[in-house]
C-alpha positions in Angstrom: 70.6 -80.5 56.7 72.8 -83.8 56.7 72.9 -83.9 60.4 69.1 -83.4 60.8 68.3 -86.2 58.2 71.0 -88.6 60.0 69.3 -87.7 63.3 65.9 -88.4 61.9 67.0 -91.8 60.7 68.8 -92.7 63.9 65.7 -91.7 65.8 63.3 -93.8 63.5 65.6 -96.9 63.9 66.5 -96.3 67.6 68.8 -98.3 69.6 68.5 -102.0 69.9 66.9 -103.5 72.9 69.9 -106.1 72.9 73.0 -106.7 71.0 73.2 -108.7 67.8 76.0 -110.7 66.3 79.0 -108.6 65.5 78.1 -105.7 67.9 80.4 -104.9 71.1 79.5 -107.0 74.0 76.5 -105.5 75.8 74.0 -108.1 76.9 73.7 -111.8 75.8 71.5 -111.9 72.6 70.9 -114.5 70.0 71.5 -113.4 66.4 68.5 -114.2 64.2 68.7 -117.0 61.6 69.4 -116.5 58.1 65.7 -117.2 57.1 64.5 -114.7 59.5 66.9 -112.1 58.0 65.8 -113.1 54.4 62.1 -112.9 55.2 62.7 -109.5 57.0 64.4 -108.4 53.6 61.4 -109.5 51.6 58.8 -107.7 53.9 60.9 -104.5 54.0 61.1 -104.4 50.2 57.3 -104.9 49.9 56.5 -102.3 52.5 58.9 -99.8 50.9 57.4 -99.8 47.5 60.4 -97.4 46.3 64.1 -98.2 46.8 67.5 -96.5 45.9 69.6 -98.2 43.5 73.4 -97.1 43.6 75.7 -97.7 40.8 79.4 -96.4 40.0 79.4 -93.4 37.6 81.8 -92.8 34.8 83.6 -90.5 37.0 83.9 -93.1 39.8 81.3 -91.2 41.9 78.3 -93.2 43.2 75.0 -92.5 41.5 71.9 -93.1 43.4 68.3 -93.1 41.9 64.9 -94.2 43.1 63.6 -97.4 41.5 60.4 -99.4 41.8 61.5 -103.0 42.2 59.7 -106.4 42.2 59.9 -108.2 45.5 62.8 -110.5 45.9 62.6 -114.0 44.5 63.2 -117.1 46.4 67.0 -116.4 46.0 66.7 -112.8 47.0 67.3 -111.7 43.5 65.6 -108.4 42.7 64.4 -107.4 39.4 63.8 -103.8 38.4 62.5 -102.1 35.1 64.3 -99.3 33.4 64.7 -97.5 30.1 67.6 -98.9 28.0 69.1 -95.4 27.3 69.6 -94.5 31.0 72.8 -93.7 32.5 72.3 -96.5 35.1 72.4 -98.9 32.1 75.6 -97.5 30.8 77.1 -97.4 34.2 76.1 -101.2 34.9 77.6 -102.1 31.5 80.9 -100.5 32.7 80.8 -101.9 36.2 78.2 -104.4 37.4 78.6 -103.9 41.1 75.5 -102.3 42.6 73.7 -101.7 45.8 69.7 -101.5 46.3 68.4 -100.0 49.7 65.0 -99.9 50.9 63.6 -98.2 53.9 60.4 -99.0 55.7 59.7 -96.0 58.2 56.5 -97.9 59.8 58.7 -101.0 60.6 61.1 -99.3 61.2 63.5 -101.1 59.2 65.9 -101.2 56.1 67.6 -103.6 54.0 70.6 -103.2 51.7 71.3 -105.7 48.9 74.9 -105.5 47.8 76.0 -107.4 44.7 76.2 -107.6 41.0 73.5 -106.5 38.3 72.9 -108.0 34.9 71.0 -106.4 32.2 68.3 -108.6 30.7 66.6 -108.1 27.4 65.0 -111.4 27.0 61.4 -110.9 25.8 59.9 -113.6 28.0 61.7 -112.3 31.2 60.5 -108.6 30.3 57.0 -109.9 29.7 56.8 -111.6 33.4 58.3 -108.4 34.9 56.3 -105.4 33.7 54.0 -103.4 35.9 50.8 -101.9 34.3 51.6 -98.5 36.0 54.7 -98.4 33.8 52.7 -98.4 30.5 52.9 -94.7 30.1 56.6 -94.9 29.9 56.9 -97.6 27.4 55.0 -97.4 24.2 54.1 -101.1 23.7 54.7 -102.2 27.3 57.1 -105.0 27.9 57.7 -105.2 24.2 59.1 -101.8 23.9 62.6 -101.7 22.6 63.2 -99.1 25.2 62.2 -101.5 28.3 65.1 -103.4 29.9 65.4 -105.4 33.1 68.0 -104.9 35.9 68.6 -108.3 37.6 70.4 -107.6 41.1 72.0 -110.8 42.5 73.0 -109.9 46.1 76.0 -111.3 47.7 75.3 -109.6 50.9 72.3 -108.3 52.8 72.3 -105.7 55.7 69.1 -105.6 57.6 67.6 -103.8 60.6 63.9 -104.6 61.2 62.4 -103.9 64.7 59.3 -106.1 63.5 61.5 -109.0 63.2 63.8 -108.3 66.4 66.7 -107.4 64.1 68.1 -104.1 65.5 71.3 -102.2 65.3 73.6 -102.8 68.4 73.6 -99.7 70.7 77.3 -99.1 70.4 78.4 -100.1 67.1 75.1 -99.5 65.3 75.9 -102.4 63.1 73.1 -104.2 61.1 72.5 -107.7 60.8 74.7 -108.8 57.8 74.2 -112.0 56.0 76.6 -113.1 53.3 75.1 -115.1 50.5 76.7 -117.7 48.2 
């Protein structure tokens, strides 16, 4: 099953028409600029709708769950809403390291945000970041004591986006990597 899924993802992303920075030498290619990579990341999140947030569990194993994030802001910070009583909240309190991966099969492309997450309970922030479709899960909406925000501040992006000309190299399958301040 795992091999079939891996083959499907590889087929969807395909090999790059040309190499990108950091790949083994094949053909001459120009790496996309940081703004192209950032814009691709924003568009992939918007097209993906749902993404996977990974945290570090109490036992040290990685824990992944599907999230409904807001689009990244100007600094590529990604906000998500969650229930304050979830395992992910406890995990982030113990260890703030987290990744968020989003896949756009139509692009095709993906982005992974790797960084640190903060838990935000500020009422003004919660009011700004509440989706109407979440109302059935939080009595009182954004004012619910159960509603909490996860603010993921990325330190690194990994992006593949054929729409933006950002593709894995044909030999190393290495995505475009952008380290952020």
